[in-house]
N, C-alpha and C positions, 0 to 999 in steps of 0.2 A: 322979307318973305322967307328967305332961306333960314333966317334965325328962328322964325316961328315954327317952321317945319322941324328944325333941330330940337327945339325945346319940347315940342309935342311928342317927338319920338322918344326923347329922354324920359318924359313923364310916363309914357306908355311902358317903356322898359322897366322903370322903377315900380310902376303899379304891378307889372307882371312878376317882378322879383318879390314884392311884398305879398302878392297873392300866393306865390309858390311857397314862401316861408310860412304863411298862415296855414296852407294846406298840409305842409309837413308837420307843423305844430299840432294841428287838429288830429292828424293821423297818429302822432305820438301820444296825444291825450287819449285817443280811443284805445290804443294798445295798453296804456296804463289802467284805464277803466276795466278793460277786459281781463287784464291780469289780476286786478284787485277783486273783481267778481269771482274769478276762478279760485283765488286764494280763500275768499269767503266761503265758497261752496265746499272746498276741501276741508276747511276748518269745521264747517257744520257737519260734513260727512264723518269726520273723525270724532266729533262730539257725540253724534248719534250712535256711532259704533261703540264708543266708550260707554254710553248710557245702556245700550243693548247688552254689552258684556257685563256691566254691573248688574243688570236685571237677571242675566243668565246665572251669574255667580250667586245672587240672592236666591234665585229659584233652586239652584243646586244645594243650597244650604238649608232651605226650608222644606223642600220636597225630597223624600227619600224612598227609593225603590227597594223593597225587600224581596228576597228569594226564599221560598219555602225549603226547609231542610228535610221534610218528611210528611207522612200522612198518618193520622190516627185511625186505628181500628178499635171500635168500642162496642159495648152491648146496647148502644142507643142509636138505632137506625133512624129514628125520628126525633124532632125536638120535643114532642109530647112524650112525657115519661122520663126526660133527662133531669137528674136532680139539680136543684138550684145552687148547691155547693157540693163539690166532689167529696169532701171529707165527711159529709153526712151519709155517704154510701161507700164505706171503706172496703166492702167485700166485692165491689165492682172492679173488674180487670180491664185494662186497655193495653194496646200495643202501638208504639210509635215505630213505624218502619221508615228508616232513613233512605234518602235518595242515594244513588251510586256516587254522586259527586261529593258526598260527605264521607271522608275516610273514617274507618272504625277507630283509629287512633284519637280522633276528636273526643271520644267518650272514655278514654283512659282515666281511671280514678273516679269516675262518676258514681260508682257503686259505694264509694266511701261516704257518700251523703245519704241521709235517710229520705229526704224530700227534695223536690225540684220544682221551680217555677216553669210553667209551660206558656210560651207566648204564641198566640194562634190568631187565626182570622175567623170572624163570624161569616162564614162563606154562604150561609143559607138566608141571609137577610133579603127579604123581597125587595125588588127594584121599586123605588119610589116610596117605600115605607117610611113613615115618620115625618112627612112634609107638614109644615104648618104655615100660618099667615106670615109670621116673622121671617121664616126661611124664604118664602116667595118674595117678600119685600126686599130682603137683603140681596137676592139674586137679581131683581130688577135694578136695584141701586148699583150693583157691580157692572151690569151691562151698560147703564147710562154713563158711568164713570169711564168705562173702557172706550165708548164712542166719543165722548167729549175730549178725552186726552189723546185719542188716537193710539192708545197702547193696547197690546194683546193681553187679554185677561189671563191667558195661560201662564204669563210670566210670573205673576205674583200669587198664583194659587187660588185666585178668586173664582175659578170655574169649577171648583170641587162641588160634589153633591152635598146639598144641605139636609140636615136632619132637624127634627123638632127640637126646639129649645127647652120644652118641658114635656114630661111624660107622666103616666100614672102607673107606678110600680104595682104589681099584683097584690102585694102585702101591705100597701099604704092606705087601703080603704078608700080609694077614690081620690086621694090627695095628689095634686100635681107637684112634681119635683123637677128641679133642673137636671137635664140629662147627664151632665158631668158629675152630679151628686148621686148617681146610681150606677148599677152594673148592667144597664140595658145594652143589648147587642146593637141597637140602632143609635150609632154615635157618629160624630164628624169623621172619624176614622174607625172602620169596623175591626179594630184590634182588641183582643182580650188577653187576660193573664189568669192562669189557674194553677193551684197547688196540687201536687200529686206525690204519692210515695214511690220511690224507686225500688223495684223488686229485683230486677236483673238486667244486665246488658249482655246480649248474646247474639247469635245468628239464627236465621230460620230459612229453610229451603222453600223456594217458590218456583212456580212454573213460569219460565220466560218464553222468549220467541222460539218458535218451532218446537215447543214442548220441552225445551232444555231446562233441567233443574239447576238453579244457581242459588247462592247464599246471599241473603240480605241482612244487614245489621239492624237489630231491633232493640228497643228499650221497653221492658215490661213494666207497666205502671199500675198502681192501685189507687182507688179513690179519685178518679178524674171525671169531670162533668162535661165532657165534650162529645158532640154528635159524631157518629161514625163517618169517616171521610174528611174530618177537619184538617186543613193545612196548618202545619206548625212552622214557625219562623225561627224559634230559638229555645234553648234550655238554659236556665240559670240556677245554680245550686241554692238551696234554702239554708240560711245561716242563723245562728242564735240571735244575732243583732236584728233580724227581721221581726222579732217578737216585740210588740209594744207592751210595756208594763201595764198591768190591769188598772192601776190607779190613774194612768194617763189616757187610757182608752176612752173615747167618746163616740157614740153613734146615735142617730135619730131613733125615736121610740118605735117607729114602724119596722125598723130593721130587726129588732128583737121580738117582734110580735109572735106569740105562741099559737101557731095554727097546725102544729104537728098532731097527728092522730095518736091516741093513747096506746093503742096496741094493734098488732096485725095477726090475725088468726088464719090458719090454713085448714082446708078440708083434706081428708086422707087421700082422696083421689088426686087433688092438685099436687100434693107432695110426691106421690108415686109417679105422676106424669113428669115432673121435673127431673127426677133421677133417671127415668127411662129415656127421656130425650137427651140427657147429658151422656149416658152410656152409649147411645146410638151415634154419638159424634156430632150432633147438631150444633153444639156450642163451641166446637174447636175452631180456631186455636186458642181462644180466650180461656176456655175451661176444658181441661183434659177429659177424655172419655173414660180414662182409667181412674175410677173413684172407689173409695170405700163406702160402705153403707152409711157410716156416721158422718160422712163429709157433706155438710149442708151449705157450702159456700154460695152456690147459686140461689138456694132458698133464702139465705141471709141477705144476699144482694137485692133480691126482689123485695124482701120485707123492708129493707132500709129505704128503698125508693117509694114504695106504697105508703110507708109511715109518714112521708113528707107531704102526703095528699097531692098526687100529681094531677088531680082534676083541674080543668080550666075554670075560670070564674063563672062562665055561663053554665057550667055543669054543676055548680053549687059549692065550689070550694069556699070554705069559711062560713057557709050558711046551712040552715036546716034543709034537708032534702028528703024526698020520698024514700021510705025504707027499702022498697023493692027495686030502686034504680040500680042498674049495673053499668060498669065502666070497664074500658079495656086500654091497656098500654102494650107496647112492644118491647121485649127485652131480648136482644140478640135475634135469634130466629124463632123466638117463642112469643105467643100471644097470651097475655095474662088478663083474666076476667075477675073483677072483684066488686064488692059492695061496700058502702060506707054506712055504718049504723050508729045510732046513738041510744044510750040507755038513760033512764031517768036519773038526773043529777050527776051524770058522768060525761066525760068527753067522748067524742066520736071515736070509733075504732073501725078497722077494715077487716073484711073477711074475704080471703082469696078462694074463689069458688072453683076455678078451672084453669089449667095451664096446658096449652097444646101447641104443636108446630104452627107457625104463622103461614096461613094459606093465602094471605092477601085478600083483596076485594076487587074483583073485576068490574064492579059497578061504581067504584070510587072515581074521582076526577082523573081523567086521562093524564098521564105524566106524573101522577103522585106516586109516592113510595108504595102505598097499599095496592094501587092499580097495577104498578109494574110487577110486584110480587105475584098478584093474581094472574097476570098474563104469563108469567114464567111457569106457574103451576099448571096452567092450562096447556102450555106448550109441552111440558114434561108428561102430562097425561096422554096427549096425542101421540107423543113419541113412544110411550110405553105400550100403547095399543099396537104399534108397528114393530114392537120388539126392540126398540132403541132406548138408549140411556143417555139423556142430554147432560153434558158437563159444562157448566158456565165458566167462562174464563175469568169474569169479574163478578163481585157481589153487587147486588142492587143497593143503591144509596140514595138518600133523599137529596133532592135538588135536580131531578131530571126535568126535561122540557116537556115535550108532548109526543106520545106515540112510542111504541116499543123500539122502533128503529133509531130513535134519537135519545136513547138512554145515556145518562152521563157515564155509565161504566163501559160503554163501547159495544154492548151486545148487539148482534145483528140477526138473531133468529126471527124468522117470520112465520106467523101462524098460518095454517092452511084455511 
């Protein structure tokens, strides 16, 4: 009996020891599993971090943020009337005013070049302009890919605004052309390049804060086809090597289509009005008020623009029109009224009927350039009745939003 009790106690003790050993072994295994899971999580976290870093590096190498170096002042306050190529209107003057962050020394020796490439932004592109079915399909595809992979589409640039893959250039006669085979402003990136003649690098006095006069570095250019207020990102000198030999040059037939008007005639009244407006200082600083009688630079500039037929397609460009139809364009602060006529067996020619200071149009779409000018003229008339003379701090430029108080130029005058 005693022996049975002894062996039973020994068996119980052995079982207890075995159970405790198994407990410790299980506990050790749990620690190892926990450590292994922790190591796996760390490894995955590092891998994800590495992938994210790689994407950020890729993004930084494919997406580039540019800062503008200055703003263009030109005689083209609206897109309508702006020449399709600047060198077709060599009498047109423009001024690039550099930001204060750009030292004047950056322009040293620029005057040794005759011409310069101007890299700029198409800043007046309407939001949503140029969308097409392919663009919408691509955008949906990118969103689906982003959700399925769990990746942020911002990383690879797929969230950019899409433009139409094909467009109809005004001179192509209705033919659709790939957008990158044109100079359309509606592009995947709204960046443009234009050639201009360098006239002078100098400084100009401007009115700054608290009406203090300070000097700004400017580049005077000729033959530039940019709208007033265009942001500029860079200048690059034009070199002889930029010229393509004629025997190697090839362009589509529609590019060289001849739709230029054969001649531009002026009425005596229109010529007289141009000179009078220039002498009164309406065209400064682009064109000096101090001119000689035989100086017809402004007249030549307007003639060069009108000769390219600045009418829109719906106004009859390239087609027969009614003889008595009249059209208007804006040149600097002037409004130019003209007709396009055709004689039997001859090409169309233009007759400039009248040139007058631009009074704007208060009945135009609110927020448009013409409406904003009309509102200013009304404000000036009201002030004049009270014996006041309004001086605007900034010029009106196309690209305003809505209402006088939200003008892009920062004006805050309110009509009574």
